[in-house]
NUMAR-281347 format. One record per residue (C-alpha): residue number from 1; z, x, y. Coordinates in pm, 1 decimal. Example, Ala and Ser with C-alpha at 12.3 -4.5 7.8 and 13.67 -1.06 7.14 Angstrom:
# residues 2
+-------+----------+----------+----------+
! kekol !       up !     east !    north !
+-------+----------+----------+----------+
!     1 !    780.0 !   1230.0 !   -450.0 !
!     2 !    714.0 !   1367.0 !   -106.0 !
+-------+----------+----------+----------+
# end
This chain:
# residues 233
+-------+----------+----------+----------+
! kekol !       up !     east !    north !
+-------+----------+----------+----------+
!     1 !   -550.6 !   1492.9 !   1524.2 !
!     2 !   -591.9 !   1113.8 !   1326.8 !
!     3 !   -551.1 !   1173.7 !    979.4 !
!     4 !   -812.5 !   1093.0 !    755.3 !
!     5 !   -558.4 !    928.2 !    414.5 !
!     6 !   -551.4 !    544.5 !    447.7 !
!     7 !   -370.2 !    572.9 !    180.8 !
!     8 !   -132.2 !    815.2 !    -52.9 !
!     9 !    -23.7 !    688.7 !   -413.7 !
!    10 !    193.7 !    861.3 !   -587.4 !
!    11 !    376.2 !    942.9 !   -933.7 !
!    12 !    706.7 !    843.8 !  -1004.2 !
!    13 !    946.8 !   1012.5 !  -1287.0 !
!    14 !    794.0 !   1468.4 !  -1260.5 !
!    15 !    681.8 !   1384.1 !   -889.5 !
!    16 !    957.4 !   1173.5 !   -634.5 !
!    17 !   1207.3 !   1185.1 !   -965.9 !
!    18 !   1310.1 !   1454.0 !  -1188.8 !
!    19 !   1367.7 !   1215.6 !  -1448.7 !
!    20 !   1249.1 !   1467.8 !  -1769.8 !
!    21 !   1638.2 !   1504.2 !  -1924.2 !
!    22 !   1698.6 !   1113.8 !  -1931.6 !
!    23 !   1440.9 !   1072.1 !  -2044.1 !
!    24 !   1390.5 !   1360.5 !  -2325.9 !
!    25 !   1743.9 !   1187.5 !  -2414.2 !
!    26 !   1615.1 !    865.9 !  -2444.4 !
!    27 !   1338.8 !    919.2 !  -2684.2 !
!    28 !   1520.6 !   1201.6 !  -2907.5 !
!    29 !   1841.7 !    856.3 !  -2965.8 !
!    30 !   1462.8 !    596.8 !  -3033.3 !
!    31 !   1381.3 !    927.7 !  -3299.6 !
!    32 !   1734.3 !    892.4 !  -3472.5 !
!    33 !   1684.7 !    641.6 !  -3565.1 !
!    34 !   1324.7 !    574.5 !  -3694.0 !
!    35 !   1305.1 !    959.7 !  -3799.2 !
!    36 !   1639.1 !   1120.5 !  -3887.7 !
!    37 !   1638.5 !   1485.6 !  -3798.1 !
!    38 !   1359.4 !   1481.4 !  -3601.7 !
!    39 !   1405.0 !   1653.8 !  -3219.9 !
!    40 !   1189.7 !   1694.2 !  -2976.8 !
!    41 !   1249.7 !   1998.3 !  -2689.8 !
!    42 !   1213.8 !   1865.7 !  -2270.8 !
!    43 !    812.3 !   2027.9 !  -2256.8 !
!    44 !    734.0 !   1848.4 !  -2557.7 !
!    45 !    869.2 !   1540.3 !  -2448.0 !
!    46 !    657.9 !   1600.1 !  -2021.6 !
!    47 !    367.2 !   1633.7 !  -2283.6 !
!    48 !    355.1 !   1257.0 !  -2284.6 !
!    49 !    550.9 !   1149.4 !  -2006.6 !
!    50 !    294.3 !    927.3 !  -1743.7 !
!    51 !    152.0 !    753.2 !  -2011.2 !
!    52 !    214.5 !    366.1 !  -2092.3 !
!    53 !    519.0 !    339.4 !  -2330.7 !
!    54 !    226.7 !    255.8 !  -2585.8 !
!    55 !     44.2 !    550.8 !  -2584.3 !
!    56 !    348.9 !    830.2 !  -2547.9 !
!    57 !    476.0 !    625.5 !  -2949.6 !
!    58 !     94.4 !    699.4 !  -3071.0 !
!    59 !     77.6 !   1045.0 !  -2969.3 !
!    60 !    523.3 !   1126.6 !  -3120.9 !
!    61 !    424.3 !    897.2 !  -3448.5 !
!    62 !     79.5 !    950.7 !  -3491.3 !
!    63 !    156.1 !    855.4 !  -3880.0 !
!    64 !    342.4 !    553.3 !  -3862.3 !
!    65 !    199.6 !    220.6 !  -3864.0 !
!    66 !    206.2 !    -33.3 !  -3518.7 !
!    67 !    558.4 !   -174.8 !  -3632.8 !
!    68 !    732.8 !     93.2 !  -3650.2 !
!    69 !    567.7 !    301.0 !  -3299.5 !
!    70 !    697.7 !    -78.1 !  -3186.5 !
!    71 !    979.8 !    -93.2 !  -3314.2 !
!    72 !    964.1 !    265.1 !  -3119.9 !
!    73 !    891.8 !    108.0 !  -2796.3 !
!    74 !   1226.2 !   -141.7 !  -2823.4 !
!    75 !   1422.1 !    147.5 !  -2864.7 !
!    76 !   1325.1 !    365.7 !  -2660.5 !
!    77 !   1413.5 !     37.0 !  -2380.0 !
!    78 !   1690.2 !    -29.9 !  -2501.8 !
!    79 !   1879.6 !    324.4 !  -2510.0 !
!    80 !   1686.6 !    395.0 !  -2114.9 !
!    81 !   1860.1 !    101.0 !  -2005.8 !
!    82 !   2200.0 !    110.1 !  -2139.5 !
!    83 !   2209.5 !    455.4 !  -2007.3 !
!    84 !   2049.9 !    325.3 !  -1627.0 !
!    85 !   2328.7 !     40.2 !  -1697.6 !
!    86 !   2553.7 !    338.8 !  -1710.8 !
!    87 !   2448.4 !    553.6 !  -1524.3 !
!    88 !   2359.7 !    816.3 !  -1744.3 !
!    89 !   2009.4 !    862.4 !  -1724.6 !
!    90 !   2104.6 !   1169.9 !  -1458.5 !
!    91 !   1762.5 !   1104.3 !  -1247.3 !
!    92 !   1700.5 !   1254.2 !   -841.5 !
!    93 !   1478.3 !   1324.1 !   -664.8 !
!    94 !   1340.2 !   1602.3 !   -639.4 !
!    95 !   1433.7 !   1830.7 !   -307.8 !
!    96 !   1167.9 !   1735.4 !    -13.9 !
!    97 !   1089.3 !   1437.1 !   -172.1 !
!    98 !   1302.2 !   1203.7 !     84.1 !
!    99 !   1252.7 !   1469.2 !    416.5 !
!   100 !    814.2 !   1396.3 !    317.4 !
!   101 !    856.9 !    982.3 !    243.6 !
!   102 !   1041.7 !    970.5 !    561.5 !
!   103 !    698.8 !   1184.6 !    719.1 !
!   104 !    482.5 !   1028.3 !    614.0 !
!   105 !    561.8 !    627.1 !    627.6 !
!   106 !    364.3 !    481.0 !    934.3 !
!   107 !    151.1 !    186.9 !    988.1 !
!   108 !   -191.5 !    375.4 !    978.1 !
!   109 !   -134.9 !    475.5 !    696.6 !
!   110 !    -30.6 !    296.2 !    293.0 !
!   111 !    150.0 !    455.9 !     48.1 !
!   112 !    166.5 !    341.0 !   -320.4 !
!   113 !    275.4 !    388.9 !   -692.6 !
!   114 !     73.6 !    395.0 !  -1002.0 !
!   115 !    306.2 !    436.0 !  -1268.8 !
!   116 !    299.5 !    450.5 !  -1662.3 !
!   117 !    709.5 !    299.2 !  -1683.4 !
!   118 !    729.2 !    -36.5 !  -1649.1 !
!   119 !    782.1 !   -249.2 !  -1360.3 !
!   120 !   1178.3 !   -365.5 !  -1406.1 !
!   121 !   1192.9 !     55.9 !  -1427.9 !
!   122 !   1044.3 !    161.8 !  -1134.9 !
!   123 !   1230.3 !   -101.9 !   -926.2 !
!   124 !   1572.1 !     16.1 !  -1047.8 !
!   125 !   1448.9 !    366.1 !   -966.5 !
!   126 !   1348.0 !    222.1 !   -617.3 !
!   127 !   1641.5 !     48.7 !   -554.9 !
!   128 !   1907.6 !    345.5 !   -684.6 !
!   129 !   1713.6 !    621.0 !   -441.9 !
!   130 !   1650.9 !    365.2 !   -109.7 !
!   131 !   1350.7 !    428.8 !   -139.4 !
!   132 !   1178.7 !     67.0 !   -242.7 !
!   133 !   1078.2 !    -15.5 !    176.7 !
!   134 !    861.5 !    278.2 !    159.9 !
!   135 !    557.8 !     99.4 !   -127.3 !
!   136 !    426.3 !   -185.7 !    -39.7 !
!   137 !    184.1 !    -84.9 !   -315.8 !
!   138 !    325.8 !    -68.1 !   -708.6 !
!   139 !    104.1 !    -43.6 !   -983.2 !
!   140 !    271.9 !     -3.0 !  -1388.3 !
!   141 !    181.9 !    -16.4 !  -1747.9 !
!   142 !    299.8 !   -383.6 !  -1708.4 !
!   143 !    -81.2 !   -498.7 !  -1582.6 !
!   144 !   -281.6 !   -197.8 !  -1615.4 !
!   145 !   -441.1 !     33.0 !  -1929.4 !
!   146 !   -232.4 !    415.4 !  -1945.0 !
!   147 !   -380.9 !    639.6 !  -1750.2 !
!   148 !   -585.6 !    870.2 !  -1704.2 !
!   149 !   -823.6 !    585.1 !  -1711.6 !
!   150 !   -848.9 !    457.6 !  -1295.4 !
!   151 !   -712.2 !    179.5 !  -1288.6 !
!   152 !   -388.4 !    116.7 !  -1218.1 !
!   153 !   -543.7 !    276.4 !   -946.1 !
!   154 !   -864.0 !     80.7 !   -846.1 !
!   155 !   -585.1 !   -143.8 !   -782.6 !
!   156 !   -447.8 !    -29.3 !   -557.0 !
!   157 !   -732.6 !      0.3 !   -301.3 !
!   158 !   -798.0 !   -291.0 !   -389.9 !
!   159 !   -466.1 !   -453.4 !   -240.2 !
!   160 !   -396.7 !   -172.6 !     38.9 !
!   161 !   -831.7 !   -223.6 !    176.4 !
!   162 !   -872.6 !    107.4 !    163.0 !
!   163 !  -1184.7 !    302.2 !     62.9 !
!   164 !  -1156.1 !    568.6 !   -196.7 !
!   165 !  -1231.5 !    881.8 !    -13.7 !
!   166 !   -988.8 !    810.4 !    161.3 !
!   167 !   -698.9 !    806.9 !    -42.1 !
!   168 !   -527.5 !   1056.9 !   -194.4 !
!   169 !   -317.5 !   1024.9 !   -588.7 !
!   170 !    -53.0 !   1299.3 !   -600.1 !
!   171 !     62.2 !   1375.9 !   -915.1 !
!   172 !    229.1 !   1626.6 !  -1137.1 !
!   173 !     41.7 !   1554.6 !  -1525.6 !
!   174 !   -305.8 !   1550.6 !  -1626.4 !
!   175 !   -311.0 !   1216.3 !  -1669.5 !
!   176 !   -257.6 !   1122.5 !  -1277.0 !
!   177 !   -514.9 !   1352.1 !  -1141.4 !
!   178 !   -795.0 !   1278.1 !  -1411.0 !
!   179 !   -682.7 !    905.5 !  -1308.8 !
!   180 !   -820.7 !    939.3 !   -970.9 !
!   181 !  -1121.0 !   1180.9 !  -1004.9 !
!   182 !  -1152.0 !    889.6 !  -1187.9 !
!   183 !  -1101.0 !    613.5 !   -983.1 !
!   184 !  -1301.5 !    866.1 !   -646.7 !
!   185 !  -1012.8 !   1000.0 !   -511.6 !
!   186 !   -922.8 !   1362.3 !   -352.6 !
!   187 !   -591.2 !   1495.2 !   -579.2 !
!   188 !   -275.3 !   1661.7 !   -526.1 !
!   189 !   -136.3 !   1794.3 !   -772.7 !
!   190 !    268.3 !   1894.7 !   -792.0 !
!   191 !    407.4 !   2185.0 !  -1020.2 !
!   192 !    721.7 !   2149.9 !  -1028.9 !
!   193 !    673.4 !   1821.1 !  -1312.0 !
!   194 !    612.4 !   1835.0 !  -1660.1 !
!   195 !    284.0 !   1982.8 !  -1655.2 !
!   196 !    190.5 !   2380.7 !  -1694.0 !
!   197 !     24.9 !   2457.4 !  -1382.7 !
!   198 !   -286.9 !   2625.8 !  -1572.8 !
!   199 !   -292.8 !   2253.6 !  -1787.3 !
!   200 !   -336.2 !   2138.6 !  -1382.7 !
!   201 !   -576.0 !   2318.7 !  -1260.6 !
!   202 !   -769.6 !   2266.3 !  -1581.5 !
!   203 !   -781.3 !   1855.6 !  -1469.3 !
!   204 !   -856.2 !   1975.2 !  -1118.4 !
!   205 !   -717.6 !   1856.2 !   -860.9 !
!   206 !   -831.5 !   1885.9 !   -469.6 !
!   207 !   -436.8 !   2052.4 !   -378.5 !
!   208 !   -209.6 !   2196.9 !   -617.4 !
!   209 !    129.1 !   2252.4 !   -487.9 !
!   210 !    472.2 !   2394.7 !   -536.2 !
!   211 !    689.8 !   2209.7 !   -333.2 !
!   212 !    652.1 !   1842.3 !   -253.9 !
!   213 !    781.4 !   1986.9 !    149.8 !
!   214 !    406.1 !   2154.8 !    100.0 !
!   215 !    200.4 !   1796.1 !    143.1 !
!   216 !    267.7 !   1781.0 !    540.2 !
!   217 !     65.0 !   2131.6 !    515.4 !
!   218 !   -218.3 !   1925.2 !    400.1 !
!   219 !   -608.7 !   1873.6 !    626.6 !
!   220 !   -498.9 !   1560.1 !    762.6 !
!   221 !   -110.5 !   1531.1 !    646.2 !
!   222 !     -3.3 !   1758.6 !    961.1 !
!   223 !    388.8 !   1764.0 !    979.8 !
!   224 !    639.0 !   2077.9 !   1059.5 !
!   225 !    962.4 !   2106.2 !    797.1 !
!   226 !    915.9 !   2477.5 !    761.3 !
!   227 !    701.7 !   2523.7 !    463.5 !
!   228 !    461.2 !   2753.5 !    353.2 !
!   229 !     75.0 !   2594.6 !    280.8 !
!   230 !    -91.3 !   2492.9 !    -23.1 !
!   231 !   -327.7 !   2621.8 !   -274.4 !
!   232 !   -691.9 !   2548.7 !   -368.6 !
!   233 !   -738.9 !   2633.2 !   -710.4 !
+-------+----------+----------+----------+
# end
């Protein structure tokens, strides 16, 4: 059967890479300097993962002025770089990611990433896990509106020369699903990342899966890795 998909667009953090612990550590280190005594749980940090950094600090520090929020961005980048350079982010791929990406890699379909990370940070992550050759199209927060605005997906479609109805957006947050829907593409939510299942269901994805390997049971993506099928919310 010929796959109906011409492009699959993945989110990065929380979808491909299990990075919440490192992100939370860097955010809390930043807050220690700006609002001593304040500390966020992983769940609280997870609610803003996926947004661009300016939106993150707007959400986390709504009562602070713009200059303090900008200082928060700079401090976060400093802490993140320090931990990344010394191998202390402790990020890893979610189970099955490498196998699924390898199975999907083909000349007939383009794979892309749309992320709230910077391009530099995204490329660092892709190099770390030897994924860079799989993704010819990268859209980041450097030169796009933050999710859930559809701009990242729209630019990926334009660069790939593909149709929205033949494109699938895969992500772990409602920002990803809302972004994809706004761009007119099909969407697949994964429940193992940052946003809880009920929040994802409320965003009305076309598909909902609990394990990335279940992608290979989606219509047109069928590969046999021995996993159970997907559910439609």
